C-alpha positions as CSV (number, residue, x, y, z in Angstrom):
1,M,232.5,100.0,-5.7
2,G,235.7,101.5,-4.5
3,A,238.8,99.8,-5.0
4,L,240.2,97.5,-2.4
5,R,243.3,98.7,-0.7
6,L,245.8,95.9,0.1
7,V,247.5,96.3,3.6
8,S,250.9,95.2,4.0
9,L,252.3,93.1,6.9
10,R,254.4,96.0,7.8
11,E,251.3,98.4,8.1
12,E,249.6,95.9,10.4
13,A,252.7,95.3,12.6
14,P,252.3,98.6,14.7
15,L,248.8,97.5,15.7
16,D,249.6,94.0,16.5
17,A,252.6,95.2,18.6
18,Y,250.3,97.3,20.6
19,S,247.8,94.6,21.0
20,R,250.3,92.2,22.0
21,V,251.7,94.7,24.9
22,V,248.1,95.4,26.1
23,T,246.9,91.8,26.3
24,E,250.3,90.7,28.0
25,V,249.9,93.3,30.5
26,A,246.3,92.4,31.2
27,R,247.1,88.7,31.4
28,K,249.9,89.4,34.1
29,L,248.0,91.8,36.2
30,S,244.4,90.5,36.1
31,P,244.9,87.9,38.7
32,S,246.4,90.7,41.2
33,V,243.6,93.1,40.8
34,A,240.5,92.6,43.0
35,N,236.9,93.8,43.2
36,L,236.3,95.5,46.4
37,R,232.9,95.6,47.9
38,V,232.2,97.6,51.3
39,S,229.3,98.8,53.2
40,R,229.3,102.3,55.0
41,R,227.0,103.1,58.0
42,L,225.3,106.5,57.6
43,G,223.6,107.5,60.8
44,R,222.4,104.9,63.2
45,Q,220.5,102.6,60.9
46,A,221.1,103.6,57.1
47,R,224.0,101.6,55.4
48,V,225.3,102.4,51.8
49,D,227.2,99.9,49.8
50,G,230.1,100.9,47.6
51,G,233.1,99.7,46.3
52,G,236.0,99.9,44.0
53,S,239.4,97.9,43.0
54,G,242.6,96.9,44.7
55,V,246.0,95.6,43.8
56,V,247.7,92.8,45.6
57,I,251.1,93.7,46.6
58,T,252.2,90.7,48.9
59,P,251.5,86.9,48.6
60,D,250.3,86.9,52.3
61,G,247.2,89.1,51.4
62,F,248.3,92.9,51.6
63,V,246.2,94.7,49.1
64,L,246.8,98.5,48.1
65,T,243.8,100.6,47.2
66,S,242.4,104.2,47.4
67,A,241.7,105.6,50.7
68,H,238.3,107.0,49.7
69,V,237.2,103.5,48.5
70,V,237.2,102.3,52.1
71,E,236.3,105.6,53.9
72,G,234.1,104.8,56.7
73,T,234.4,101.3,56.9
74,R,236.7,98.7,58.4
75,R,236.1,95.5,56.4
76,G,234.7,94.3,53.1
77,V,234.9,91.7,50.6
78,A,237.5,91.2,47.7
79,S,236.5,89.3,44.6
80,F,239.2,87.8,42.2
81,V,239.0,86.6,38.5
82,D,239.6,83.1,39.6
83,G,236.3,83.1,41.5
84,R,237.5,83.6,45.1
85,E,235.9,85.9,47.4
86,L,238.0,86.8,50.5
87,T,237.2,88.9,53.6
88,V,239.5,91.8,53.8
89,E,240.1,94.1,56.7
90,V,241.5,97.9,56.6
91,V,245.0,97.7,58.1
92,G,245.7,101.5,57.6
93,S,244.4,104.3,55.6
94,D,246.1,107.7,54.7
95,P,243.4,110.0,53.1
96,L,246.1,112.7,52.7
97,S,247.8,110.6,50.0
98,D,244.5,108.7,49.0
99,L,246.0,105.2,49.8
100,A,245.0,102.6,51.9
101,V,246.5,99.0,52.7
102,L,244.1,96.2,53.4
103,R,244.7,92.4,54.5
104,A,243.1,89.4,53.0
105,E,242.6,86.0,54.6
106,S,244.9,84.4,52.2
107,N,248.6,83.3,51.8
108,D,248.6,82.4,48.2
109,L,247.6,85.5,46.3
110,V,249.4,86.6,43.1
111,P,251.3,89.9,44.0
112,A,251.9,92.7,41.3
113,E,255.1,94.0,40.6
114,L,255.5,97.6,41.9
115,G,257.3,100.0,39.2
116,D,258.6,103.4,39.4
117,A,256.6,106.4,38.2
118,E,259.7,108.7,38.2
119,S,260.8,106.8,35.0
120,L,257.5,107.6,33.2
121,Q,257.5,110.0,30.1
122,V,254.5,111.9,28.5
123,G,253.3,109.9,25.5
124,Q,254.4,106.6,27.1
125,L,251.8,103.6,26.9
126,V,249.9,102.7,30.1
127,V,247.2,100.3,31.0
128,A,244.5,100.8,33.6
129,I,243.2,97.7,35.0
130,G,240.3,97.5,37.6
131,N,237.8,94.9,38.7
132,P,234.6,96.8,39.0
133,N,232.3,93.7,38.2
134,G,233.6,91.2,40.5
135,F,234.8,88.3,38.3
136,A,235.2,90.3,35.1
137,G,238.3,92.8,35.1
138,S,238.2,96.1,33.2
139,V,241.0,96.8,30.9
140,T,241.9,100.2,29.1
141,A,244.8,101.6,27.4
142,G,246.1,105.0,26.6
143,V,249.2,107.1,27.1
144,V,250.7,109.3,29.9
145,S,249.1,112.7,28.8
146,A,250.8,114.8,31.5
147,L,253.1,114.3,34.5
148,G,253.6,116.6,37.7
149,R,249.9,117.1,38.1
150,S,248.4,117.8,41.7
151,L,245.7,116.4,43.5
152,P,244.1,118.1,46.5
153,T,243.2,115.7,49.4
154,R,241.4,116.3,52.8
155,S,241.1,114.7,56.0
156,G,239.0,116.5,58.5
157,S,240.4,119.9,58.8
158,A,243.7,119.0,57.2
159,T,244.6,119.3,53.5
160,R,247.4,118.3,51.4
161,I,248.5,118.4,47.9
162,V,249.7,115.1,46.4
163,D,252.4,116.1,43.9
164,N,253.6,114.3,40.8
165,V,250.1,113.0,40.1
166,I,249.9,110.9,36.6
167,Q,247.2,112.1,34.0
168,T,246.3,109.6,31.4
169,D,243.7,109.3,28.7
170,A,243.2,105.5,29.4
171,A,239.4,105.5,30.3
172,L,238.7,104.9,34.0
173,N,235.3,103.0,34.4
174,P,233.2,103.3,37.4
175,G,234.7,101.0,40.2
176,N,238.1,101.3,38.8
177,S,239.4,103.6,41.8
178,G,242.1,101.7,43.6
179,G,242.9,99.8,40.6
180,A,246.3,99.6,38.8
181,L,247.8,101.8,36.4
182,A,250.7,99.9,34.6
183,D,253.5,100.4,32.1
184,G,254.1,98.2,29.1
185,T,256.1,95.8,31.1
186,G,253.2,95.1,33.5
187,R,254.6,96.9,36.3
188,V,252.3,99.1,38.5
189,V,253.3,102.8,38.4
190,G,250.1,104.1,39.8
191,I,247.0,103.8,41.8
192,N,244.0,105.0,39.9
193,T,242.2,107.6,42.0
194,A,240.0,110.0,40.1
195,V,238.3,111.0,36.8
196,A,239.6,114.7,36.1
197,G,237.3,114.9,32.9
198,V,236.1,113.5,29.9
199,G,238.9,111.2,28.8
200,L,241.3,112.3,31.5
201,G,242.1,110.1,34.5
202,L,244.5,110.6,37.5
203,A,246.7,108.1,39.3
204,V,248.6,108.6,42.5
205,P,252.1,107.5,41.6
206,I,254.3,104.7,42.8
207,D,257.5,106.4,43.9
208,E,259.8,106.7,46.7
209,T,257.4,108.7,48.8
210,T,254.5,106.3,48.0
211,R,256.5,103.2,49.1
212,R,257.2,105.0,52.5
213,I,253.5,105.6,53.0
214,V,252.5,101.9,52.1
215,G,255.3,100.5,54.3
216,A,254.0,102.7,57.3
217,L,250.5,101.8,56.7
218,M,251.4,98.1,56.7
219,T,253.3,98.2,59.8
220,E,251.8,101.0,62.0
221,G,248.4,101.5,60.4
222,R,249.1,105.2,59.7
223,F,251.5,107.5,58.2
224,R,252.8,110.4,60.4
225,R,253.7,113.8,59.2
226,A,255.3,116.8,60.6
227,Y,253.6,120.0,60.6
228,I,254.4,123.6,61.4
229,G,250.8,124.9,62.2
230,I,251.3,128.5,61.1
231,A,249.7,130.6,58.4
232,S,251.8,133.1,56.6
233,G,251.6,135.5,53.9
234,A,254.0,137.2,51.4
235,R,255.2,140.5,52.6
236,P,257.5,143.2,50.9
237,L,261.1,143.5,52.3
238,P,262.8,146.7,53.4
239,P,265.0,147.9,50.6
240,R,268.3,147.3,52.3
241,L,267.2,143.8,53.4
242,A,266.0,143.1,49.8
243,T,269.3,144.2,48.3
244,A,271.2,142.1,50.6
245,L,269.1,139.0,50.0
246,G,268.7,139.5,46.3
247,R,264.8,139.3,46.5
248,E,261.9,141.8,47.0
249,S,259.5,139.8,49.4
250,G,259.5,137.2,52.0
251,S,257.0,135.2,54.2
252,R,255.7,136.6,57.4
253,S,253.8,134.6,59.9
254,C,250.4,135.9,60.7
255,R,248.6,133.1,62.5
256,S,249.2,129.8,64.4
257,S,247.1,127.1,65.6
258,P,246.6,126.8,69.6
259,A,247.8,123.3,69.5
260,A,250.8,123.9,66.9
261,P,254.3,123.0,67.7
262,P,255.4,126.7,67.5
263,T,253.3,127.7,70.4
264,A,254.9,125.4,73.0
265,P,258.3,127.4,73.2
266,G,256.2,130.7,73.2
267,F,256.2,131.6,69.6
268,A,253.9,134.3,68.8
269,P,253.0,135.5,65.3
270,R,253.2,139.2,64.5
271,T,250.1,141.1,63.3
């Protein structure tokens, strides 16, 4: 038999501290994270059931989730860890940021506290909380493995890159999309959106831009974006202009959409 190794309290302390942080975040946020069940219509007859998670952000029933969780539907059912099941309706959805706001029929929900993802650092502890099983929440913990990632999104023919996406090694279980990514104080700093690979998850950050989008979805049901509507490509500059500007190339317009704003005053791209 090998000799027993005595473990001092000092060696156990880091694990205990880690456990205390995770359990406290789970205790604080679990009542604010809902399981979402939705049904989508495919064609005239077929329907497909799906779902994910959502985060309560106001006591009077506003719930934040991922746009792809509620894509193709206008209502669903939210289940909470206290056993309540509430009908929810989609107030607004923005596929280009993969965010959506729902409204539940309740005035006494427990809202989560929103944090600021701009203060995150690589290596910082984060906790992913979802509710994929209805009455039993899912809690995983890890660290911020990278910041500043990009997430391509699409809505019809429009595409957009969501910047400053959070990458974490906290495992994202099936049904965790739309759930909370929280820091060690229990503040929500991201909305879990995708699995980027084995042991890698992505979350849309809660920052100034996200707050504007969420606010617009709550009040107007949509988020309005300006766009130019032209396509351009890099072109070398003439030597004299390159010397004056201190750069060797520029951008040249080569195509515009027929309905694009630049076409109104007679703008015509050069070919």
